[in-house]
N, C-alpha and C positions, 0 to 999 in steps of 0.2 A: 389437479393437486398442486399445491404450492410447495416448492422445494425449500425447506428450511435449512440454512447452513448449520453444519455441526459445530458444537461447542469446541473451541480450540484446545481446551485442557480436559484431559480425561479425568473424570471424578471417580476415583476408586475409593473404596471404603477406607483405605489407609490414608489417603489425602484428606478425606472428610474428617476422619478422626484427628489428624494433626491440626487441621484448621480449627476444629472445635477446641482442642487443648490450647492452641495458641490464643484464641479468643478469650478463653477462661483465665488465662494468665495476663495477657496484655490489657484487657479492658479494666480489671481492677487496678492494675498499676497506673494506667492512664487516669482513672478516676481518682486515685489517691493523690496524685500530683495536682489535679484540678481542684480538689476540695481543700487540700492543705499544702499549698505550694511552699510556704515558709513556716515550718514548725518552730524555727528558732525564735520567732517573735514572742512565743509563750515562755521563754526563759525568764522574762521580766514583765511582760504584759499580761494582764488578766482580761480574758474576753468578757465583753458586756453580756452577750447572749450565746447560748449553745444552739446548735441546730435543733436539738430536742425541744428547747424552749420555744423556738420559732415554730416548730411543728405543732406543739401544743397550743400556741397562740392561734395558729391558723385553724386548728380543729375547733377551738372554742368560738372563734369568729364565725365559722360556718354554722355552728349551732346557735349563734346569737347570744352566747354567754361570755361573761368577762373572764379574763385570765390574767393573773398577775404573778409573775415569777418573783419569788421572795428569797433572796439570798444575800449574804454579805461575805466579804473577803476577810478571812482570818488566817494569819500565817500559821503554818503547821506547828511551829514551836509553841504557839499559844493554844493549841488544841489539846484536849484531854488525852494523855497517853493510853488510857483505857479505851477510849473511842478508837484510836488508831489501831490498837491491838485487836479489838473486837472486829473491826472492818477487815483487817488483814486475815484474821482467822476465818471469818465467814466468807470472804470474797476471793481471796487469793493467798493461800498459806505459803506458797513458794514465790511470792512477789520478788524477793531479793535474790532468788536463785535462777530466774529466767531472764530472757532479753525481750520481753514483750508478749511472747506466746508460750504457753505451757503445752507442749506436744502430748504429754501423758493425759492431761485433762481434756484436751481437744479430742484425742483418740477415744477416751472413755465416753465422752458426750456423743460422738459419732456412733459408737456401738449401741448406746442406749436409745438414740433416736431411730436407728435402723430397727432395733427390737420392737419399739413401740409404733413404728411406721408413721411417726410425726415428730416435729421438733419440740422436745420437752426440756432440753438442756443445751445451752449454747457453748459452755466450756470456755467462756471469755475470762481473760485475766483483768486485773484492775486497769492496766494500760489499754487493753482492747475496749473495755467499757467506757473509759474516758474518751477514746477516739470516736466510739459510736455516738456518745452524747454530744461531743463537740462538733462533729462533721456529718454524721449520718442520721438516719431515722430509725424508729423502732421496728420497721418492717423486717420480717425474717425471710431473707432470701440468700441464696448461695453467693450472689454477687456482693451483697452487703457484707456478708461474713468474710469473704476473701479480701474485700477492700479494707475492712476493719483490721484484718491480720497485717496487711501491708502497711497501713497507717501506724499500727502499733510498733512494728519493726523500725519504721522511720522515726517514730517518737522516741523510742528507747535509745536510738543513736544520737538524738538531738538534745533531749532533756534528761536531767538527773532523776534518779528514783525519788529523791526528796521532793522535787518539783512536780513530778507526775502524781505522787500521792497527795500532795497539797492541792493541786487542781482537782483531782478526783473528789476529795472530801468536800471541796467548796461547791463544785458544779454538778455532781451526780444527782439524778432525780431521787429524792427521798420520799416523795409523795406528790400529790397534786399541787402544782405551783411551787 
């Protein structure tokens, strides 16, 4: 028989639990800074492409189909006030009352997802959806959602509500391309 040395750290359930919790917190934080190290550039700069656009281009390329992202930058002040009100009403009625995440909506979505035993509702705010479109992919995972939350908190500290709404209305996916 071969004598295998014992592992120097005793792995109790408590230590494993804390290691998993630490990983679930640290990894999304690390990822959020890698994906969006300087959110302040978006105060004045408009991105050419979002990560969603790149993702869709790659999907289309794999299928051998063309993909053309069609959008134009229009300042928020030139957009229809009715469009702005409709989007706020439909997507994030408490946009001006929260700081990037709406805990009540996230809690409701979590309860609904647990009831149905699948992800049916994300509970994302406009800021979270903008972060997802700019930096992440449409894949529904815990890590993506937690990274989205951290990015939204950082974005709300860096950009004004006006700028967040403007970028959202310009860049969000409204349909294919």
